[in-house]
Structure formats: C-alpha cells, structure tokens
MOPAC internal coordinates of N, CA, C and O (Angstrom, degrees):
PM7 1SCF
backbone

  N    0.0000 0     0.00 0     0.00 0    0    0    0
  C    1.4493 1     0.00 0     0.00 0    1    0    0
  C    1.5261 1   108.29 1     0.00 0    2    1    0
  O    1.2310 1   120.64 1   -45.99 1    3    2    1
  N    1.2840 1   116.37 1   134.01 1    3    2    1
  C    1.4599 1   119.92 1  -178.57 1    5    3    2
  C    1.5242 1   110.91 1   -82.26 1    6    5    3
  O    1.2310 1   120.11 1   -24.82 1    7    6    5
  N    1.3116 1   117.40 1   155.18 1    7    6    5
  C    1.4728 1   120.62 1  -178.80 1    9    7    6
  C    1.5259 1   111.97 1   -60.19 1   10    9    7
  O    1.2310 1   121.42 1   -24.10 1   11   10    9
  N    1.3169 1   114.89 1   155.90 1   11   10    9
  C    1.4646 1   120.80 1  -176.99 1   13   11   10
  C    1.5284 1   110.83 1   -61.38 1   14   13   11
  O    1.2310 1   119.60 1   142.24 1   15   14   13
  N    1.3094 1   118.36 1   -37.76 1   15   14   13
  C    1.4649 1   120.81 1  -176.90 1   17   15   14
  C    1.5240 1   112.90 1   -70.53 1   18   17   15
  O    1.2310 1   119.80 1   161.79 1   19   18   17
  N    1.3392 1   117.98 1   -18.21 1   19   18   17
  C    1.4672 1   121.42 1  -178.10 1   21   19   18
  C    1.5297 1   112.83 1   -92.33 1   22   21   19
  O    1.2310 1   119.66 1   174.31 1   23   22   21
  N    1.3267 1   118.25 1    -5.69 1   23   22   21
  C    1.4606 1   120.46 1  -178.01 1   25   23   22
  C    1.5144 1   110.83 1   -67.35 1   26   25   23
  O    1.2310 1   121.31 1   -37.74 1   27   26   25
  N    1.3198 1   115.10 1   142.26 1   27   26   25
  C    1.4545 1   120.33 1  -179.85 1   29   27   26
  C    1.5263 1   111.15 1   -78.06 1   30   29   27
  O    1.2310 1   120.71 1   137.77 1   31   30   29
  N    1.3324 1   116.25 1   -42.23 1   31   30   29
  C    1.4628 1   121.92 1   179.28 1   33   31   30
  C    1.5173 1   108.98 1  -122.82 1   34   33   31
  O    1.2310 1   121.09 1   -31.36 1   35   34   33
  N    1.3229 1   115.52 1   148.64 1   35   34   33
  C    1.4574 1   120.68 1   177.34 1   37   35   34
  C    1.5257 1   110.62 1   -79.86 1   38   37   35
  O    1.2310 1   121.19 1    -8.77 1   39   38   37
  N    1.3327 1   115.33 1   171.23 1   39   38   37
  C    1.4621 1   120.42 1  -179.55 1   41   39   38
  C    1.5194 1   111.65 1   -64.24 1   42   41   39
  O    1.2310 1   120.57 1   140.99 1   43   42   41
  N    1.3254 1   116.51 1   -39.01 1   43   42   41
  C    1.4677 1   119.32 1   179.89 1   45   43   42
  C    1.5222 1   111.30 1   -66.24 1   46   45   43
  O    1.2310 1   120.38 1   141.35 1   47   46   45
  N    1.3196 1   116.89 1   -38.65 1   47   46   45
  C    1.4579 1   120.57 1  -179.89 1   49   47   46
  C    1.5294 1   110.78 1   -66.10 1   50   49   47
  O    1.2310 1   120.71 1   137.61 1   51   50   49
  N    1.3252 1   116.24 1   -42.39 1   51   50   49
  C    1.4659 1   120.22 1   178.30 1   53   51   50
  C    1.5259 1   110.02 1   -64.52 1   54   53   51
  O    1.2310 1   120.32 1   138.54 1   55   54   53
  N    1.3316 1   117.00 1   -41.46 1   55   54   53
  C    1.4645 1   120.73 1   178.02 1   57   55   54
  C    1.5281 1   110.56 1   -62.86 1   58   57   55
  O    1.2310 1   120.47 1   140.69 1   59   58   57
  N    1.3347 1   116.70 1   -39.31 1   59   58   57
  C    1.4616 1   120.41 1   177.89 1   61   59   58
  C    1.5288 1   111.05 1   -64.79 1   62   61   59
  O    1.2310 1   120.09 1   138.04 1   63   62   61
  N    1.3275 1   117.43 1   -41.96 1   63   62   61
  C    1.4640 1   120.37 1   177.46 1   65   63   62
  C    1.5277 1   111.55 1   -61.01 1   66   65   63
  O    1.2310 1   120.03 1   136.34 1   67   66   65
  N    1.3385 1   117.54 1   -43.66 1   67   66   65
  C    1.4623 1   121.05 1   178.19 1   69   67   66
  C    1.5269 1   110.90 1   -62.76 1   70   69   67
  O    1.2310 1   120.66 1   137.41 1   71   70   69
  N    1.3342 1   116.34 1   -42.59 1   71   70   69
  C    1.4590 1   120.25 1   179.89 1   73   71   70
  C    1.5302 1   110.94 1   -63.60 1   74   73   71
  O    1.2310 1   120.53 1   138.69 1   75   74   73
  N    1.3300 1   116.58 1   -41.31 1   75   74   73
  C    1.4599 1   120.69 1   178.87 1   77   75   74
  C    1.5215 1   110.73 1   -65.87 1   78   77   75
  O    1.2310 1   120.32 1   140.01 1   79   78   77
  N    1.3342 1   116.98 1   -39.99 1   79   78   77
  C    1.4673 1   120.89 1   179.12 1   81   79   78
  C    1.5262 1   111.26 1   -64.32 1   82   81   79
  O    1.2310 1   120.29 1   135.71 1   83   82   81
  N    1.3142 1   117.05 1   -44.29 1   83   82   81
  C    1.4659 1   120.93 1   179.11 1   85   83   82
  C    1.5226 1   110.32 1   -64.87 1   86   85   83
  O    1.2310 1   119.99 1   138.74 1   87   86   85
  N    1.3306 1   117.62 1   -41.26 1   87   86   85
  C    1.4612 1   120.69 1   178.35 1   89   87   86
  C    1.5269 1   111.03 1   -63.27 1   90   89   87
  O    1.2310 1   120.29 1   140.71 1   91   90   89
  N    1.3213 1   117.06 1   -39.29 1   91   90   89
  C    1.4590 1   120.88 1   177.87 1   93   91   90
  C    1.5267 1   111.31 1   -64.74 1   94   93   91
  O    1.2310 1   120.26 1   136.28 1   95   94   93
  N    1.3173 1   117.10 1   -43.72 1   95   94   93
  C    1.4695 1   120.71 1   179.87 1   97   95   94
  C    1.5251 1   110.67 1   -64.49 1   98   97   95
  O    1.2310 1   120.16 1   135.98 1   99   98   97
  N    1.3260 1   117.30 1   -44.02 1   99   98   97
  C    1.4665 1   120.53 1   179.27 1  101   99   98
  C    1.5227 1   110.41 1   -63.50 1  102  101   99
  O    1.2310 1   120.46 1   137.81 1  103  102  101
  N    1.3213 1   116.72 1   -42.19 1  103  102  101
  C    1.4709 1   120.36 1   178.49 1  105  103  102
  C    1.5167 1   111.37 1   -61.96 1  106  105  103
  O    1.2310 1   120.50 1   135.99 1  107  106  105
  N    1.3320 1   116.65 1   -44.01 1  107  106  105
  C    1.4689 1   119.61 1   179.03 1  109  107  106
  C    1.5242 1   111.67 1   -64.57 1  110  109  107
  O    1.2310 1   120.14 1   140.85 1  111  110  109
  N    1.3236 1   117.35 1   -39.15 1  111  110  109
  C    1.4679 1   119.87 1   178.43 1  113  111  110
  C    1.5233 1   111.20 1   -65.38 1  114  113  111
  O    1.2310 1   119.92 1   143.27 1  115  114  113
  N    1.3271 1   117.76 1   -36.73 1  115  114  113
  C    1.4619 1   120.34 1   178.01 1  117  115  114
  C    1.5230 1   110.48 1   -70.69 1  118  117  115
  O    1.2310 1   120.20 1   137.13 1  119  118  117
  N    1.3354 1   117.23 1   -42.87 1  119  118  117
  C    1.4626 1   120.74 1  -178.34 1  121  119  118
  C    1.5257 1   110.92 1   -63.00 1  122  121  119
  O    1.2310 1   120.74 1   137.73 1  123  122  121
  N    1.3315 1   116.18 1   -42.27 1  123  122  121
  C    1.4672 1   119.66 1  -178.53 1  125  123  122
  C    1.5238 1   112.83 1   -90.07 1  126  125  123
  O    1.2310 1   120.40 1  -167.59 1  127  126  125
  N    1.3285 1   116.84 1    12.41 1  127  126  125
  C    1.4627 1   124.78 1   173.00 1  129  127  126
  C    1.5259 1   112.81 1    56.56 1  130  129  127
  O    1.2310 1   121.31 1  -136.03 1  131  130  129
  N    1.3178 1   115.10 1    43.97 1  131  130  129
  C    1.4604 1   120.92 1   176.27 1  133  131  130
  C    1.5315 1   109.05 1  -103.13 1  134  133  131
  O    1.2310 1   121.63 1  -121.00 1  135  134  133
  N    1.3173 1   114.48 1    59.00 1  135  134  133
  C    1.4550 1   120.76 1  -174.42 1  137  135  134
  C    1.5233 1   111.22 1   -67.57 1  138  137  135
  O    1.2310 1   119.76 1   148.83 1  139  138  137
  N    1.3219 1   118.06 1   -31.17 1  139  138  137
  C    1.4654 1   119.64 1   179.73 1  141  139  138
  C    1.5301 1   110.89 1   -64.11 1  142  141  139
  O    1.2310 1   120.27 1   140.67 1  143  142  141
  N    1.3259 1   117.09 1   -39.33 1  143  142  141
  C    1.4671 1   120.46 1   176.89 1  145  143  142
  C    1.5236 1   109.67 1   -66.83 1  146  145  143
  O    1.2310 1   120.62 1   141.72 1  147  146  145
  N    1.3142 1   116.43 1   -38.28 1  147  146  145
  C    1.4639 1   120.76 1   178.34 1  149  147  146
  C    1.5280 1   110.91 1   -63.38 1  150  149  147
  O    1.2310 1   119.84 1   140.28 1  151  150  149
  N    1.3383 1   117.92 1   -39.72 1  151  150  149
  C    1.4619 1   121.71 1   176.76 1  153  151  150
  C    1.5241 1   110.84 1   -62.27 1  154  153  151
  O    1.2310 1   120.25 1   136.40 1  155  154  153
  N    1.3202 1   117.14 1   -43.60 1  155  154  153
  C    1.4626 1   121.00 1  -179.66 1  157  155  154
  C    1.5317 1   110.30 1   -64.69 1  158  157  155
  O    1.2310 1   120.08 1   135.02 1  159  158  157
  N    1.3316 1   117.45 1   -44.98 1  159  158  157
  C    1.4603 1   120.82 1   178.80 1  161  159  158
  C    1.5249 1   111.82 1   -63.21 1  162  161  159
  O    1.2310 1   120.48 1   140.26 1  163  162  161
  N    1.3257 1   116.69 1   -39.74 1  163  162  161
  C    1.4681 1   120.28 1   178.56 1  165  163  162
  C    1.5305 1   110.65 1   -65.48 1  166  165  163
  O    1.2310 1   120.32 1   139.36 1  167  166  165
  N    1.3223 1   116.99 1   -40.64 1  167  166  165
  C    1.4557 1   121.08 1   179.26 1  169  167  166
  C    1.5231 1   111.01 1   -65.24 1  170  169  167
  O    1.2310 1   120.38 1   134.82 1  171  170  169
  N    1.3242 1   116.88 1   -45.18 1  171  170  169
  C    1.4644 1   120.48 1   179.95 1  173  171  170
  C    1.5271 1   111.65 1   -65.33 1  174  173  171
  O    1.2310 1   120.22 1   141.15 1  175  174  173
  N    1.3262 1   117.19 1   -38.85 1  175  174  173
  C    1.4605 1   119.07 1   179.26 1  177  175  174
  C    1.5315 1   111.23 1   -68.71 1  178  177  175
  O    1.2310 1   120.16 1   144.81 1  179  178  177
  N    1.3207 1   117.30 1   -35.19 1  179  178  177
  C    1.4545 1   120.24 1   177.16 1  181  179  178
  C    1.5271 1   111.14 1   -67.54 1  182  181  179
  O    1.2310 1   120.34 1   139.04 1  183  182  181
  N    1.3246 1   116.95 1   -40.96 1  183  182  181
  C    1.4660 1   120.91 1   176.54 1  185  183  182
  C    1.5285 1   110.14 1   -62.28 1  186  185  183
  O    1.2310 1   120.23 1   137.68 1  187  186  185
  N    1.3478 1   117.17 1   -42.32 1  187  186  185
  C    1.4679 1   121.09 1   178.24 1  189  187  186
  C    1.5289 1   110.67 1   -60.87 1  190  189  187
  O    1.2310 1   120.44 1   136.31 1  191  190  189
  N    1.3140 1   116.76 1   -43.69 1  191  190  189
  C    1.4609 1   120.91 1   179.37 1  193  191  190
  C    1.5257 1   111.42 1   -63.30 1  194  193  191
  O    1.2310 1   120.28 1   135.21 1  195  194  193
  N    1.3277 1   117.07 1   -44.79 1  195  194  193
  C    1.4624 1   120.50 1  -179.49 1  197  195  194
  C    1.5243 1   111.83 1   -65.63 1  198  197  195
  O    1.2310 1   119.91 1   141.45 1  199  198  197
  N    1.3363 1   117.78 1   -38.55 1  199  198  197
  C    1.4603 1   120.71 1   176.90 1  201  199  198
  C    1.5261 1   111.60 1   -67.15 1  202  201  199
  O    1.2310 1   120.43 1   142.23 1  203  202  201
  N    1.3133 1   116.79 1   -37.77 1  203  202  201
  C    1.4645 1   120.42 1   177.71 1  205  203  202
  C    1.5171 1   110.55 1   -62.90 1  206  205  203
  O    1.2310 1   120.26 1   136.08 1  207  206  205
  N    1.3127 1   117.10 1   -43.92 1  207  206  205
  C    1.4611 1   120.83 1   179.42 1  209  207  206
  C    1.5257 1   110.64 1   -69.44 1  210  209  207
  O    1.2310 1   120.20 1   142.49 1  211  210  209
  N    1.3288 1   117.22 1   -37.51 1  211  210  209
  C    1.4597 1   120.78 1  -177.82 1  213  211  210
  C    1.5239 1   111.74 1   -66.09 1  214  213  211
  O    1.2310 1   119.71 1   141.87 1  215  214  213
  N    1.3194 1   118.16 1   -38.13 1  215  214  213
  C    1.4522 1   121.22 1  -176.68 1  217  215  214
  C    1.5224 1   113.63 1   -95.27 1  218  217  215
  O    1.2310 1   119.74 1  -178.80 1  219  218  217
  N    1.3130 1   118.11 1     1.20 1  219  218  217
  C    1.4681 1   121.22 1   178.02 1  221  219  218
  C    1.5258 1   108.93 1   -71.85 1  222  221  219
  O    1.2310 1   120.94 1   -45.62 1  223  222  221
  N    1.3141 1   115.80 1   134.38 1  223  222  221
  C    1.4608 1   120.74 1   179.20 1  225  223  222
  C    1.5198 1   108.66 1   -92.87 1  226  225  223
  O    1.2310 1   120.82 1  -101.12 1  227  226  225
  N    1.3167 1   116.05 1    78.88 1  227  226  225
  C    1.4603 1   121.38 1  -175.86 1  229  227  226
  C    1.5186 1   112.54 1   -84.31 1  230  229  227
  O    1.2310 1   120.54 1   169.80 1  231  230  229
  N    1.3093 1   116.57 1   -10.20 1  231  230  229
  C    1.4588 1   119.91 1  -177.94 1  233  231  230
  C    1.5254 1   111.49 1   -68.42 1  234  233  231
  O    1.2310 1   120.07 1   147.90 1  235  234  233
  N    1.3406 1   117.48 1   -32.10 1  235  234  233
  C    1.4589 1   120.65 1  -173.83 1  237  235  234
  C    1.5190 1   112.91 1  -104.10 1  238  237  235
  O    1.2310 1   119.67 1  -162.82 1  239  238  237
  N    1.3349 1   118.24 1    17.18 1  239  238  237
  C    1.4582 1   120.88 1   179.99 1  241  239  238
  C    1.5184 1   108.93 1  -111.25 1  242  241  239
  O    1.2310 1   120.87 1   -51.58 1  243  242  241
  N    1.3230 1   115.94 1   128.42 1  243  242  241
  C    1.4603 1   120.96 1   178.24 1  245  243  242
  C    1.5259 1   110.40 1   -79.74 1  246  245  243
  O    1.2310 1   120.17 1    -9.02 1  247  246  245
  N    1.3030 1   117.27 1   170.98 1  247  246  245
  C    1.4644 1   122.02 1  -178.25 1  249  247  246
  C    1.5211 1   112.19 1   -63.68 1  250  249  247
  O    1.2310 1   120.13 1   150.58 1  251  250  249
  N    1.3374 1   117.37 1   -29.42 1  251  250  249
  C    1.4652 1   119.57 1  -179.28 1  253  251  250
  C    1.5243 1   113.02 1   -88.29 1  254  253  251
  O    1.2310 1   119.73 1  -176.13 1  255  254  253
  N    1.3300 1   118.13 1     3.87 1  255  254  253
  C    1.4548 1   121.62 1   176.42 1  257  255  254
  C    1.5121 1   115.25 1    95.92 1  258  257  255
  O    1.2310 1   120.00 1   173.67 1  259  258  257
  N    1.3302 1   117.61 1    -6.33 1  259  258  257
  C    1.4571 1   119.90 1   177.79 1  261  259  258
  C    1.5188 1   110.44 1   -78.57 1  262  261  259
  O    1.2310 1   120.85 1   -24.98 1  263  262  261
  N    1.3235 1   115.99 1   155.02 1  263  262  261
  C    1.4563 1   121.36 1  -177.16 1  265  263  262
  C    1.5233 1   109.22 1   -93.67 1  266  265  263
  O    1.2310 1   120.93 1   -50.16 1  267  266  265
  N    1.3209 1   115.82 1   129.84 1  267  266  265
  C    1.4485 1   122.36 1   179.34 1  269  267  266
  C    1.5301 1   108.86 1   -87.81 1  270  269  267
  O    1.2310 1   120.40 1   -51.54 1  271  270  269
  N    1.3314 1   116.84 1   128.46 1  271  270  269
  C    1.4548 1   121.90 1   178.40 1  273  271  270
  C    1.5230 1   109.13 1   -99.02 1  274  273  271
  O    1.2310 1   120.29 1   -51.50 1  275  274  273
  N    1.3308 1   117.05 1   128.50 1  275  274  273
  C    1.4631 1   121.23 1   175.13 1  277  275  274
  C    1.5245 1   108.96 1   -80.48 1  278  277  275
  O    1.2310 1   120.55 1   -47.78 1  279  278  277
  N    1.3085 1   116.55 1   132.22 1  279  278  277
  C    1.4672 1   121.31 1   175.52 1  281  279  278
  C    1.5223 1   108.43 1  -103.15 1  282  281  279
  O    1.2310 1   119.92 1   -62.54 1  283  282  281
  N    1.3512 1   117.75 1   117.46 1  283  282  281
  C    1.4682 1   119.76 1  -178.26 1  285  283  282
  C    1.5125 1   113.71 1   -71.48 1  286  285  283
  O    1.2310 1   120.10 1   180.00 1  287  286  285

C-alpha cells in the first residue's frame, strides 16, 4: 500500500466516482428497460452487504476504530 501523501485521489473522491458510476449504470438500465438485470444486480448487492455485515468482527472494535485485545 502506498503512503497516504502519494495517493492521487482521496477516499471521498474515489467513493464519489463509484457512486456516480453506479448511478449511471442504474439510470441506463432503467432507460433501456433492462429491469430484470437491475433486479439481479440489486439482489447480488444486497447479498454482498449482508455477508459483509455477517462476517464483520464488530465485537472487538471500539467506538474510535481501535481494536480491543482480549487478555486471557
């Protein structure tokens, strides 16, 4: 991973580009009446989100983002 100061785009900018790309794809699918593809993409994205939340180890993360270590 390259240092933060060497990055070309920030995290917010990359997130904005992804959001714009997804909005463009959804708009094109609606305009060209490809609703079945839109249903499949929505289903797959929902499954991805649920799996991400299911496998996230939120028990050991503090509110400030640091990882809590259990001492046996």
